[in-house]
N, C-alpha and C positions, 0 to 999 in steps of 0.2 A: 526580468518581468517578476519571478515570485521571488527576487530578492527584496525587489520594490516594494511587493505587496505586503513582504516583511515590515519592512521600515514603514508601510503608512497603517499595519497595525499596533508597530509598536509605538509609535505617534500618535496612534488613538488612546491605547491606553496611558501614555502619558498628559494627553491632555485631561482623562478623567481626572488623574493625579493632582493637576493643577487646579480641576475645577474645584476637588474636594479642599486644596489649601486656601482656594478663594474665600469658601463657603468656614474657615476656620476664622479669617482674616475679617469677614464681616461679623462672624459670632463675636470676636476678640471686641469690634468696634461698639457693637451692641452693649457687651460687657460693661466698656467704657462709659456710653451714654448714661447706663443705670446707674455706674456710680458718682456721676455729675448730678444726677436726679438724689437720688439720696441724701448729698450732701445739701442739696438745696431742701430737701424735707426736714434735715437736719437744722439748717437756719430758720426754717419756717417755725418748729414748736420750738425753740428756745424763743424766750424774752430777750431783746437784745435793750441794752441801754445806750447806744450810740451808733451812727451811719458812716463812721470813717474811710472811705478809701470802698466801700461795698460797691459802687457804681464802676469801679474801673473792675474788677473781679467779675462782676454779673456781664459787662462786656467780654472781660477773657473767656468766661465758658463759653456766651452766646457765641462767638468766633469759633470755638473749637468742635461745638456741634453742625454752626453752617459747615464746617472742614470736613466735618463727617456725611454731612449730606452732599456736598458736592460730590466725594468720592463716588459714593452711591450715585450720584445723577450719570457720573461718567460710563458708567455701566448699564444705563437703562436702555431696554429694546428696543427695533425699529420705530413701533408705534409713539414712541416719548418722541424727546426734543435733542436725541443724542449731540456732542461737540462732532464738529467737521473734521473726518478724518486727512489728514496730513498725504495719504496715497491711495491711489487707489487699491483696494482687497478685491483679488481672482476669487472666483467660485470654488468653493472646495469639491476635491473629491468624494464619489457617491458613498466610500465607506466611511468618512469623517461628517459628513453632513448631519445624519440622525445623532452624532454627538454634539455638532452645535445646536443644533433645534433642543436637544434635552439642556444645556447650557444655558440659553436663552428663557426657556419656561420656569427653572429655577431662579433666576437673575429676577424674573419679572416678579416671583414671590417673595423677592429679598425687599424687592421697592417697594412693597405695601407697608415696610418701618416709617414710611417717609410720614406717614400720619403722625406718628408717636415723637417724630423729630419735631413736628410742627407745633403738635401738644409740648413739647420740652421747652421751645422758646417761649411758648403762652406761659409755661409756669416758671421761665426765667424773669420775669418779670413782675410775676407774683413774687418771685424771690424779693425781686429789689425792693418792693414796697413793705416786705414784713422783718427783715434783718439788715436793715438799716442801723439799730441800737445795738448791736454787739460786733464792737471793735477786736474784741480777742479771735471770735469765729472767725471776723473775716480776714486778719492777720494769717491763721492757721490756710484757710481756703487761697489766699495771694497765695502763701508759699508751697501748697500744692499744687498748682497750677502751673507752673513751668514744666514739672516732671508729667504731668497729666499732658500738655502738649509736644512734650517730647516723644512719649511713647503713640501720640497719634499720627507726629511725623515721621516715625519709624514705620508705622502701618502704611500709611502714604508711599512712603520708598518703596516698600515690599509689594507694593499692590501695582505701582507701577514697572517694578521688574519681570512683574509677568506679559509686557509687550512682546519682547522679543521672542519671547515662546510662538507667539501670535505669528509672528513674521516669520518664522522658522516653518512652521505648519503650513504658510499659505508655497513658502519655496516649496517644500515636497509637493506641494497638490499640483505645481506648473510643472516639476520635474515629473510627477507622474504621467500627467497630459500628455508630455512633449514623446514620453518613452510611447505610451500605447500608439499614439497617431506615427508614430515611425516606422514605417514599414520597409525597410533597404535590407534589413535581415531577410524575411520572404523572398524579395528581389535575387537577393544574393544563394540561397536555397535551391530557388528556382533553375538559375542559372548552372549551380552543382549537378542538378540532376539530370539536366540537356546535356550536358558536358557529360556523364556516365554514360548516358544512353548510347550517345555518337561514338564515344571510346566500344562502348560494345558489338558496336555494328561495325567497326575496323577490324575489331579481332576476328570477329565473325568470317571477315571477307578473305583475311591474311589465313586462316587456317584452310579456307575451300581452295585457295591457289596451292598451300603445300599439300594437301592432299592431291591435287591434280597432279602437280609436280611430280611428285611419288608417284602415281598411279601411271605418268608416259614414262617413269625411267625403269618400273617394272616390265612393262609392256614390252619395250625395248629393250633387255637384256635378256627376255624371252625369245626375244627373234634372235638376237645374235646367238644366245646356244642355239637354237635349232641348226642355223648357218653351222655353227663349227660340228657339229653331229653328221652335219651333210660330208662336210669338208673331211672329216677323219671316215665317212663310210666311204669316199670316194678313194682316200689312200690307201684304204684294205682294199681295193678292188684293184687301184693302179699294183700292189705287189702283188695280188694274184694275176694279173696280169703279166708284171713281168716275172714271175716265175712260171708260168705256163709258155711264155717265150724261151724260157732257158731249157724248159724240157723239150721242147719241139726242135729246139737246136741242136740239142743230143740226139736226138732222134736222127736229126736231118744228117747228123754226121754218121751217126750207124745206119740209115737207109738211105743210102744219096738216090735210089730209085722215086724217092719220094720228093724228091726236091722240089717238082714242079707244085705238088700237092698242098704240100709244106709251107712254099713260098705265097703260095693261094692263101692261104690260112693267116700267113702271116702278115700278108696286107690288109685282111679282113678286121686282123685284130690290133693293125698299126692305125687303122677307120678307126675303130673301136676306143683305141687310145687316144687317138683326135679328136672325137668328139667328148669323149669325157672330159678333155682337157677346154674342153672350149665352155661346158658344163661347169667346169670348175671357175676359168675364169668369167663368167656370168654371176655366179655364187660369190666370187671375191668381189665382183663388180656392187653386186647387191648389196652386199657384208658394208661396202665403203658407204654406198650412199645413205645405208640406214644411218651407220655410225655420224653420217654428215648431220643427217637429217634431224637423230638424237641431240646430237651438240650444238646444232643452230637453236632448236626448241628451246633445250639449257640454257643457252645463251638467252633467250627471250624472255623465258619465266624468269632467270636470274635477274636480269634487267628492271622486268615489272615488278619484281619483290622489292628490288634495291628503291625504288620509285617510289610504291609504294610505302615502304618503311620511313623515306625522307618525307612524306607528306606527311605520315603521322606523326614524325618526329617534331617537324614545321608546328602543326596543330598542338600539338600538348607545348610546346615552348610558349605557344601564343595564348592558351587557354591557362598555360601557370602563370604567366606575366599577369593576365588579368586577375587571376585569383589568388596572386600579391599582391596586388594594387586594391582589390578588394580589402583581402585581410589585414593590408596596414590601417586602410581605410577605419574597419571595423576595430583593433587596435587602438589607433588613437579615441576613434569613440568611449570605448570601453576605461581608457585612462583617464578622461577626461570625468566620464560619469563615476568610476570609481574613487576620483580626488574628492568631487564634489559630495559623493557618497559619506568618503570618510570625514569630511569637512562637517556634512551636517550629523553624523554618528557622536563627533566630538561636541558640538552642542546639546545633544541630545541625550549624550552619555552621563550626564550629572545625576541623571533619578535612576538611571537604569539598577543599579546595585541594591537600590530599596523596592525595586518591583521584582527583583528575581527574591531578594528576600521576603517577601510578600509573598511572590508565588511557590516559595519553598516551605513557608508555613502553610498555607493552603493545603499543598501537597501532603506534609504531613499530615496534617488532620484530617484528611480525604484518606491515605491509609490504615489510621486510627478507625474511620469510622468502617471502613471495609473491613478490616481485621473484625471490628465489635459485631458487624452485619453478619459476615459468616461463622463466627462463633452462635448465635444466635438462631441463624437458621441450622447448624447443626444440633442445636438444643433442642429445634423445632421437631425435626426428622425423628421418629422414633419407632422403632421396629415392630413389624406385626409379625405373628406365626403362632404356632401351638406346637405343645409335646404330650400325648396323653398315651398312658398304659393299661394293661389289661387290669382289674382290679384284681380277681382273681383265676385260676384256672378254670377249665371245663372241658365237658367233653361232648365229640359230636356235635357242631355244630350245623347248624342246617342250610343246605344246598339253595344253590341261590337267593341267599337273602343278605342283607344288608348287617355288618358285626356291627353292634349297638353300644359292645362292652368295655368302649374304651372309657372307661369314666376315673381311673387315675390321674388327674391331670397336673403334669409337670410344672406346664408351663402355658397358659394363654394370652397373651397380650392383644388389647380389643376383644377379646372377648367375642370373636369370630367362628370359634369351635364349637359346635351345638352337643354334647356328650348322651344327652336324649335322642338325638335322632341319627348320630353318628357322621352328620355331614358338617365340614366345612364351607365357609362362603366367604370369595374372595372380596373386600370391601372396594381396594380402588385395581387398577391393570396393572400389570407390569410381570417380569421374572418371579417364578417363585419354586425354592426348591422341595419336591415331596420324597418321604422317605416311606417304608414301611419294611419293618423286622418281627418274624416271628418264631417261635418255639413249638417243638412238636413233641409229645411226653406219648412213651408204649406206640404198638404197632398202627400201620394204615399210612394215610396219604392225606394231607392237604393243601389247598392250592387255594391261595389269594390272591387278589387283584385291587386296585387303584383305579376307581371311574372317575373319569373328569365328564360333568355335564355342562355344558354351554349356557349361559341363560337365554331365556329364562325356563330355562327345564328344558325334560327330555323331549317336550313339543316342539320346541323352538331349534333343535341341533342332535347331532346325533354324537350317543356316548362314544367314549375311548378309553382304553385301557395306556395308563402313564406308569405303572411300577405290576409288578408282578412276583409274586414268592411261591417258592412250592417245599414242600419238605416229606421225607417219607422214612423209610428203616436205617439206609445206608448215609442218608441226612437229615439231621434233625433241627438245625436252624438255617434260615434262610435270611437274606436280606436284600433290599431293591431301591433305588435310589435315582430321579431326573428332575432335570429342568425342565417346567413347561411354561409357557404363555398362559395366564389368563389374565381376561378380563372382569372388570366390577359385576360381581354376580354371579361368576361360574363358581361351581360345588364338586368338592370333591368328597369322596365316601371310602372306607374298605367295602368291598363282597367276598361272599365265599365264593367260589369259582366251582368247587368240586370237594368231596369227601372222601375217601375212602377205609373200610374198617368199621366196625360195629364200637370197637372201646378208643375212640385216637382222640387222645387229648391235646388242647392248644393251651401252653404254658403261658402263667403272669408275666413274666419279663417281657413280652411281646408289644411292641409303640411302633405310634402311628404317629408323624409330624410332617409338618409344612411351615415353611416360613419367606417373607417377602425378600428377594435377594435384591433387586435393581428394578 
């Protein structure tokens, strides 16, 4: 669908190019008409002596002008009397309709020149009455008329050659409408979505059956293991019983007097052994039953699983066959559409190179203009900021006061720093780099800070410290810098926070700077 819309856009561009060529053809026709009129003026302004064969020349000129008028009448809008077309033209697509309306309006403006052509016919009658006497001029005009008629016929042939482009545009519109009405692609997508959902449900059911099978298998294995442990326990007891019987026999041989007692004990032990054997037989029967039940359940689960797999395979084969049929249909349809598209592109590709060349020229001009605009914008962006130094060294500045002695201006772009007040006012909002450096001479301590006052002043916001420098006997130089956000109208200045010592000097190389970063 996107490719078809792109083709429609290309056709619209091509239609605009054809409209420009049509204008040029009509301008050429008007130029030929003007030439004929100028030739008539030449005949009128010349005093002739004979009128031989001028009537034939006049009729030839009139026929040429009538041919031009007939060609223009072929392109009149609907409110005039256009010739009946041979085929029924379908409505254009919405993307091409505005261009068609524009072409109709341009054609109607051209048809206003019919009055000029009518005046040319009247003027030709005047020519016939005024230039009969000039045979030499008549011969010249008669010699020129075949060439004029040939050029007019060539222009008629070029204008008739535009008709195939109209038919191609109509064919493209019909193709776009048929593609927009075709909903088989949406139906196939919905069917594929339903197949995917059913496949997910079957996979979930298979996973559930496999989980139940593995759970039953694990449960049966636990039962079998418990029975085996019980059998081992009975075997150990039997071994102990046999050992005790052997011990009793040894004692019986040693003590024949206790034979009766031992015989009784042996009978008891024999009964216990019988009971143990019965229990062992029961356990073996239970084990056999458990194994049989497990095998039966395993066979049933295997059969169910095999049946589900067969059903799933058959369903997948059905869906695969159906999908392959739909895919083959779509491929056939796409091949037909591609063949038609290639055919359309072949017919429309004659002027594509010209259009692309014009577009490349437009892009080149656009890049050139963008480069020039960037250059102008960079030239318009001028930096803002200042750097000021102390003009002289002085001693013991006053505490809690504004330092207004930065009068040695190094630079002050925009004149936003006032040395008289010691304040810098931000002209625009942005990130500013603030820097303060001061040097001390002699003993003592000096503590300076840079204060930021939001607009409109201390009454409208709280002052804050953005830079701070301190010097003493061990450190005679200090520098501080920070990047702060300032709104338009915010102010900064240097404040003397504290001074210690009676003869503490602040040296002249001290400086205060601020400039706009971004």
